[in-house]
C-alpha positions, 0 to 999 in steps of 0.5 A: 209573639204568636199571631194566628188567623183561626176558625171560630167555633160555631155557637151553641153546643156545636162549638164542642166539636172541632170543625176541622176534624170533628173530634169531640172536644169535651173528651179532650183532657183539660178542655173547658168551654169557658176557655177563650181558645183551645188547641184541638188535641186531635188535629192541632187547630186553634179554636176561638170560643164564640163567646169571646168578645174579640174584634177579629179571628186572631189569637194574640197569645202571651209568649210566657203563659199562653194567655190570650192577650186581645181579650185583656182590657186596653189591648191594642195590636198597633202599640208595638208591645203589650204587658200580659196582665196574667203574668206581667211578661212584655210581649212584642207585637209584630204584625209580620208574624201572623200565622194562618194556622197553629201548624204554620206557627209551629213550623216557623218556631222550629225553623233553624234559620229563624232570627238570623241577621241578613248578613248571616243569611247572606254568608250562609248562602255561599255554602251549597248543601250537597247531602245529609250526613248519616241521613240527618237533617241537622248535619250536612255536607256543603260546598263553598260556591266560590272556593269549592272547598267542602265543609260540614254544616251543623244545626245545633239545638244543644250547645255552649256557644262560648266553647265553639267561639274559643275553639274557633280562635284556638283550634285543637289538633285532630279536631275539626277547625271551626270556620264560622258560627251563626246564631238565630233564635232556635239554633247555632249554625256551625260551619266546620272543617270536613274530615275525610274518613270513617267513624269507629261506628261505621267500622264496628258495623263491619268488624271488631278491632284487633287489640293493637289497633284499639290501643293505638286509637285510645292512645291518640284519643288520649292525646286529644283529650289531654290538650282539651283538659289542659287548656287554661279553662279545661273543656270536658267533651262529655260525648266520647263514643264511636260515632264521634271518632273518625279515622282519617285515610292516613290513620289519624284519630279525629275527635268530633262534636263538642255540642254537649261539651262544657267548661270544667268548674272545680267548684261545681258540685253536680252537672246542671244538665245531664248530657252525653250518650247513656252507655258511655256517660260516666255516673256523674253525668247521669246524676249518680256521682258525688261530683260534676263531670270532669276530665275523668268523665271522658276517661270513663268513656274511653274505657267503655270505648276500648271494651266495645272496640274489642268485643262489640259489647259494653263491659256489663255484657262482655268483658274484654279478655286478657290484661287489657281488662284491668286497664278498662276496669280502672277507667270505668270505676264508679269513683272518678278519683280512682280513674286514670288521667290521660297520661296514666292511661297512655302509660298503661297502654304503652306498658301493655304494648311493650309487654306483648313485644317481649 
C-alpha cells in the first residue's frame, strides 16, 4: 500500500502550477484539475487537489488501480485493510509504510531487500560485499565473514525460482553451485559459487579464437548443455553468449547465469515471454518460430557463438571461413528441427578435428 505525506496545491488558479518545480501542470499530458491528486511529470512531486475533502495530507493509493482510497466513503486508516471501491482490490493498510515523497516511495519499491524475512537478512549479513562484477549493481563479489570463502551474489528481477531451487539440490557439472536463495518482494537474491577465470567476452576484447580452441570451447559447452537438456524435465538455458561463458585457469568451460532459463514443455506452442540476448536468441525465442524454445534454441546460440569466436562478427555480417561454416549454418537454421542435437554437433566438431589431423 502506498502511503505518502505530500504538499497540498494552493487554492485558486495557482494549483495548476507545481509548487516544487513551478511546472505548468495544465500542459502535462493527462492532467485534469478534477483529479484528486497528480504526480507532477516535471519533478515527480505528488500534489493533492485543494478541493479534495481529505482529513490530512496523506494519499492512500490503491495498489492495483491507483485510486485515492481516503476519499472513498467509509475509509479509515486504522482498520488494517480496505477494499478499493473503484476496482475491488483489498489493500493492506500499514502505518509503517508512510513515505515523505514519491521519490522515497519509488526507492522503497525498488529496494532489492524489501520483504525479506529477519532470518534472511541475518543470513545475508554474513556475506560481506567486496566489489561489483563488471561494474554492475546486481552482481557482487562477496566474502563469507566466518569462512572467508568468496561467492557471487546476484540480485535478480527476472528468474524462475524453481530452476534455481532444483539446481541447488542437483548441481550440474561445470556450472556454479547454488549455495543459498533468498526471495523478497522485488528480487531473488542468489549466493553461488565464485569461479575464477575470464569470460569469452573478455577474451574477445583482446583477440579472436583459433579454430581448434573455438571447437574445444563448443565441445565442452555441448557437454554442459547435454546434461541440462537430459534432466527428467529438461532445462533450456536461453542465454548462451560470450559473457555467460567462463574459462577457468585450468581451461575448463563454465556456463553461467540461468536467470532466463525455463523448463522445457513439449506441449507449449510458443514462449509466453521473449527472453535471451537478441543476437544469440533463436527465432522461436523472439516470437518468429512455430514452436516454443527448446534444446535446439541453445544449439542455435552455440552456432552464433562459434562464428563470433572465429570472426568477431555475427554470421549475417561475416561468415567463418572453411568447412566449419557448414557446421555453423546447420546450427542456426530457421527450422529448429533441422538443427543438430548436442551429440550430433559434438560428433561433427570431432570429425572436423580428425580431418585436420590427417
